C-alpha positions in Angstrom: 176.9 81.6 156.6 177.3 84.6 158.8 174.5 87.1 159.5 175.5 89.8 157.1 175.5 87.4 154.2 172.3 85.7 155.2 170.5 89.1 155.6 171.6 90.2 152.2 170.7 86.7 150.7 167.1 87.0 152.1 166.7 90.5 150.8 167.9 90.0 147.2 166.6 86.5 146.8 163.1 87.7 147.6 161.3 90.7 146.1 164.4 92.0 144.3 165.3 89.1 142.0 161.8 87.8 141.6 160.6 91.3 140.7 163.4 91.6 138.1 162.3 88.3 136.4 158.6 89.1 136.5 158.9 92.7 135.5 161.5 92.6 132.7 160.4 91.6 129.2 163.0 89.4 127.6 164.0 89.8 124.0 163.0 86.9 121.7 166.2 87.2 119.7 168.7 86.7 122.5 172.4 86.6 121.5 174.9 84.6 123.4 177.0 86.5 125.9 180.4 87.0 124.5 183.5 85.3 125.9 186.3 87.5 127.2 189.7 86.8 128.7 189.9 85.5 132.2 192.9 87.7 132.9 195.8 87.0 135.2 194.1 87.5 138.5 191.5 84.7 138.9 191.5 84.0 142.7 192.7 80.4 142.9 192.9 78.8 145.4 191.0 81.3 147.6 187.7 81.2 145.8 187.7 77.3 145.8 188.2 77.4 149.6 184.8 78.9 150.2 182.5 76.4 151.9 179.3 78.5 151.4 178.0 80.9 148.8 179.4 84.4 149.4 177.5 87.2 147.6 178.5 90.3 149.6 181.9 91.6 148.7 181.6 94.9 150.6 183.1 93.6 153.8 185.0 90.5 155.0 182.4 89.6 157.7 179.6 91.0 159.7 182.0 92.7 162.2 184.4 94.2 159.7 184.2 97.8 158.4 182.8 98.5 154.9 185.1 98.5 152.0 185.9 101.8 150.3 184.0 102.9 147.2 180.5 103.2 146.0 178.3 100.2 146.9 176.4 98.7 144.0 174.2 95.6 143.5 174.6 93.6 140.3 171.5 91.5 139.6 170.6 89.3 136.7 169.5 86.0 135.3 171.3 83.2 133.4 169.3 82.1 130.4 169.6 79.9 127.4 169.1 81.1 123.8 165.4 80.3 124.0 165.0 82.6 127.1 164.6 79.7 129.5 166.1 80.3 132.9 169.0 78.0 133.9 168.9 76.8 137.5 171.8 75.7 139.7 174.4 77.4 137.6 177.5 78.5 139.5 178.3 82.2 139.0 181.6 83.6 140.2 182.8 87.2 140.2 186.2 88.8 141.0 187.4 92.4 140.6 189.7 95.2 141.7 189.0 97.2 144.8 188.3 100.9 144.9 192.0 101.8 144.2 192.2 99.5 141.1 194.2 96.7 142.7 193.5 93.0 142.7 194.2 90.9 145.8 196.4 88.5 143.8 200.2 87.9 143.9 200.5 88.6 140.2 199.2 92.2 140.7 202.4 94.1 141.6 200.8 97.5 141.3 201.5 100.2 143.8 197.9 101.1 144.6 196.9 100.1 148.1 194.8 97.0 148.8 191.6 97.4 150.8 191.8 95.1 153.8 188.0 95.2 154.2 187.0 94.3 150.6 186.1 90.7 149.7 187.6 90.6 146.2 185.6 87.6 144.9 182.2 86.0 145.4 180.3 82.9 144.3 176.7 81.7 144.3 174.3 79.4 142.5 171.3 80.5 140.5 167.7 80.0 141.6 164.8 78.4 139.8 164.4 81.6 137.7 168.1 81.7 136.8 168.6 84.6 139.2 171.9 85.8 140.8 172.9 88.9 142.7 176.1 90.3 144.1 176.6 93.2 146.4 180.0 94.9 145.7 181.6 98.2 144.9 182.3 100.1 141.8 185.7 98.7 140.7 188.6 101.0 140.4 190.5 101.6 137.2 193.2 99.1 136.7 196.2 100.4 134.7 195.6 99.9 131.0 191.9 98.8 131.5 188.5 100.4 132.0 186.7 99.4 135.2 185.2 96.0 134.9 184.0 92.9 136.8 185.0 89.4 135.8 182.4 86.6 135.6 182.8 82.9 135.4 179.6 80.9 134.7 179.6 77.1 135.1 176.6 75.2 134.0 176.5 71.4 133.8 176.6 70.1 130.2 177.7 73.5 128.7 180.9 75.2 128.0 182.1 77.4 130.9 181.6 81.1 130.1 184.2 83.6 131.2 183.3 87.2 130.4 183.6 90.7 131.8 181.0 93.3 132.8 181.4 97.0 132.0 179.6 100.2 133.0 177.7 102.6 130.7 179.0 105.6 132.8 182.6 104.7 131.7 182.0 104.8 127.9 184.9 107.1 127.2 187.3 104.7 129.0 185.5 101.7 127.5 186.1 103.0 123.9 189.9 103.0 124.7 190.0 99.5 126.2 191.5 96.9 123.9 189.5 94.0 125.4 186.2 95.9 125.2 186.9 97.0 121.6 187.8 93.4 120.5 184.1 92.5 120.3 181.3 93.8 118.1 179.0 96.7 119.0 176.1 94.3 119.5 178.2 92.1 121.8 179.3 95.2 123.8 175.7 96.0 124.6 175.3 92.6 126.2 178.2 93.1 128.6 177.6 96.8 129.4 175.4 97.7 132.3 173.7 100.9 133.5 173.1 101.7 137.1 170.1 103.4 138.7 169.1 104.1 142.3 167.0 101.5 144.0 163.9 102.8 145.8 164.2 102.5 149.6 161.8 100.2 151.2 160.6 102.2 154.2 159.0 99.1 155.7 162.3 97.3 155.7 164.8 98.5 158.4 167.6 96.8 156.4 166.8 98.8 153.3 169.7 100.8 151.9 170.2 103.5 149.3 172.0 101.5 146.6 172.8 101.8 142.9 171.7 98.7 141.1 172.0 97.2 137.6 170.9 94.2 135.7 173.2 91.9 133.8 171.5 89.2 131.6 173.8 86.3 130.8 172.9 84.1 127.9 174.6 80.7 127.5 175.1 78.8 124.3 173.5 75.4 123.6 174.5 72.2 125.5 177.5 70.5 124.1 178.6 67.0 125.0 182.1 67.7 123.7 182.5 70.8 125.8 180.4 69.8 128.8 181.4 71.1 132.3 181.1 68.8 135.3 179.3 70.0 138.4 181.5 72.0 140.8 
């Protein structure tokens, strides 16, 4: 793992994620996170070639320039229906760059690709079910509202594929067919607000970032739909 990924890992896996778990009150009547289409741009085989967890999508490596767009951090926890955190769950993300283009051969759009953006990431949840990705606000893909794809793989449970949307784009969300295909209650579970993160003046690596929390709730274990470890 290179330095820029290790530095970010240390920062988000410490006070940030632990603080989220300790400070947030979880609802007692959780609803299962709704499934949504994978879409045509899942990054096979590239995402499967990663030999380490990669949670910083904002640049290719520590020596490359930053990707275009507003940098955000998506934090959250993977839970079961009884609010128990799920450890060692694989969480994958993939999305469009600032221009609304996916780095995938099936995306034949005319918008430019960003050579400095890492279009996908992967990590494994901690003991508190926590995950975190540093990325950019995704651009608007033709026919869709901005969104981030998630794939959540937990041993003994059905794999969840869903999409994360943003409260600031509600006008576009209401016109999006995939978003509209689920109930209002389910929409709340996959729609995230963003707020500025206070700068830690004691930490020289602290940045001014917009952050949001995405709580993922998996359904009950199922032998007939179990997923092997990755």
